[in-house]
Phi, psi and omega in degrees: 000128181272138175241132176239134179263168179291166179298323180295317180291327177293324178292321181293338178291343178289341181250100181301119184297326178295316178294321177299312182295325178296318180294321179295317181294319182294320182266000181052046187285340182263012186293335177244017186285143174228128176088280182275140170276165179300322178295314180300316176297320176301309183299316182292321179291321179293321178297317180288331177293315181286335177272358179056044179288141183248354180211163176297324178300317179295321180295312181298316182295318179294320178289326177294323177291336182257014191304314181290332183276342183265004182296325180289350180276349183088000000 
């Protein structure tokens, strides 16, 4: 059985999560984080870049429409 991911999930596979998490740990980037993790913020920012969002409302609306489909992204 063939499984295909969305184009967005295929794009995220280009960024190894283990290396990302190692860099976050090394730089202690999450020491003052509230709400979003570094990975979650990266995914949201990448989503808005590719979606050409111009405002926070557009980003929230776009992520809300894809909420069920983004569960596998972490």
